[in-house]
N, C-alpha and C positions, 0 to 999 in steps of 0.2 A: 090718752094714747101717747106713747113715746115717739121721739124723733129718731130716725135711723142715722147712724154715723156715716159720713160721706168719705169715700176714698175714690179719687179719680180713676175711672176705668173699671171699678168693681160695682156691678149692678146687683140688684136684689136677686134676679134669676141668673144663675152661674152654671151653665151646662159644661159637662166634661165629655170630650170625644176622643176616640182612639186613633183617628187618622184624618187626613185632609179630605177624604171622600165624604165623611160625615160632616166635616166643616163646610164643604160646598153645599150640602143640603140645608144646613141651619143658618148660614149667614144671610141668605135672602129673606129669612123670616124676621130679621131685624134685631138679632141678639147683639148686646153691647159688650159682653164679656164671655170668653170661652177659654177653657183649659185644654191643651193638647196633651193627652196622656198616652204615650206610645209604650207598648210592652214588647220585649223580645224581638228586637229588630237589629240588623247589622248597622254599624256606625254610619255607613254611607246612606242607608235608607232613613236613618234618624235625621241626619243633616238635611237631606232632601225634603223630608216632611216638614221640618221646622221652617226652612226657607220658603216652601210653598205656603205654609200657614201664615207666615208673616206677610207675604205679598197679598194673600186673599183678605186678611184682616185689615190691612191698610186700605184696600179698595173699599171695604164696607164700613170703615170707621169703628172697628171692633177691637177691644183690648185682648191681645193674646197672652195667655199665661202658659209657660212651658213647664210641664211636670218633670221633675227629677234630672233631666239631661242638662245639667247646668253648664258643663263645658261646651257642649254643642250650642246651647243657647247663647253663651258669651260669644262664641265664634261667629254666630249668625247676627249678632247685634240685637238680640231680644232684650226687652227692658223689664220683664216680669217673669219670675221663676217660682214654682211651688215645689217645696221639698218635704219629703217624709223624714221621719227621725233618723233612719239609717243613712239616707242621702245627705241629711244635714251634717251628720258626724263626719262624713267624708268630703264635704264641699269646702271650697276656699271662700268662706263667707266674706273675708276682707276684700278679696278680689271682686266679688259680686258687688259689694257696696261701693268700691272704688270706681266701678264702671257705671254706677247709678242704677243698678238693677234692683228692683223692689222684690221682696221675698214674701211669700205666703208659706206658712209652716203648719204641718199636721200635728195635732196633739190628741192624746187619748187618756192622759193621767196628769195629776198635778206635777209630777216630776218632769214629764215631757213638756208641760207648759212652761216651767221655769227654764228649761233648756232652750225652748223656742224664744222666749222673751229676751234671753241673753244675746240672741243673734239679731236683735233689733228688726223684727219683721214689719212689713206693712200691714199684715193681718195674720191672725191665727185661725186655724180651722179645727173644729171639734167633731168627732164622729166615732162610731156611727150613732146618730141620734135615735133611730129606730132600727129594727132588724133589717138587714139588707140581703138581697139575693145575689148581689154582684160577685162576691167572693167570700171565702171563709175568713172570718175575722177573729183575731185573738182577743178582742174586747167585746164585752157585753154591750147592748144598747145603752147609750149614755142618758137619754131621757131629757125632759125639759128642765128638771132641777139642776142638772149639770150645766146646761146652757146658762142658767141664771148665776150659778157659781162662777163660771168663766167670765161672765159679764162683770161681776164685782171685782174679779182679780185683775182684769186687763184694762179697766177704766174705759177711756174713749177709743181705744184701738178697735178697728172693725173686726167682727167675729163672723166667720163663715161656718154654717152648719152643713153637715153632709151625712148621708146614710138613711135610706128608707123614706125619703121625702116625697110627698105628693102635693098637688095643689090644695087638697082638702086639709092638709096638715100645716100649710104655710103660715096661717094666722097665728097658731099656737106657738110655733117655733120662733117667729119674729117677736111676738109678745114676751116670750121668755128671755129674749136678749140678743138673738142673732140679728145680723144685718144683711146677710147674703145667704142664699140657699143653693148649695152645690148639688147638682142633679145629674145622675147617670141613668140608672136602671129604668126610671119611670118613663123616659121618652124613648130610650134605645130599644126597649122590649115592647113598646106600644105598636099596635098594628098600623098606625098612621103617625109616625114620629114627628113629621113636620107640623101636622095639625096639633099634636100634643104640645109641641114647643110654642106654637101660637097661643094655645090655651094658657100655658104658663106665663107668657108675656102679657096677655090680657089680664090675668089674675094679679100680676105684680105691678101693673101700670100705676096704681094708686099708692104703691109702696116703695117708690123710688127713694134712695138715700137722701135724706134732708127734706123730703116732702112732708114728713109727719104723717100721722094717721088720725082718722076720726074727725 
C-alpha cells in the first residue's frame, strides 16, 4: 500500500461548503480542511463571509481554502486559495506567491495541467472523477486511470480528486494516486449532513497523509 503525500493543512477528507452557515455545522465535527466556495454574491457579502470563515476556522484549528475570490482573500489575509482555470488566467499569481498564499488549481485536461504547474501550486485538483449531480460539467468523468496518469505527471505534488466521490469509492480513488478527496454533493444532499461528515472522517481516519496504508 502506498504512502500518501503530506501537505500541511490538506487532509484526506476535504469538504467544500457554500457559506459560513454550513461551515458552522461542519467545524464541530472535527474537519481539518475546508474550502469556502461562494457563488453569485455581492462584494461586501463575499468579504464578510471570508472574514467570518477565517475567524471560525482559526477557533477550530481548521485550514480554510478560499475558492476563486483571490483579491478578497488577499485583503482578508487568507493563506490558501483555490483557483479554477478561468480565475487562474485572471489572477495575479505573482502577488499571491509574494504574500505567501498557497494555491490549489483545478485541472481537467493535460493542457490545463501544464498551465496549473506553471503557476507553482501547492496541489492540483482533478475532476470530475465520477459523474456528479452538483452542476453541469463540460468534462466527462475522468476515472481512475486519469488519476494514475496525473500521479505520474506531477510526481510528489499532492493530488486532490473531486466529483462524485462517496465513502465507498474512497479506497479506489486513493489507491489510484489521489491524496485528498474533495467532497460536496455527498454530504450536502444527505438527509443528515453532520452524520455523513462524521462517517467520512471515521472512514478516512486511517488514511491520513503520511500515515501509509495496510
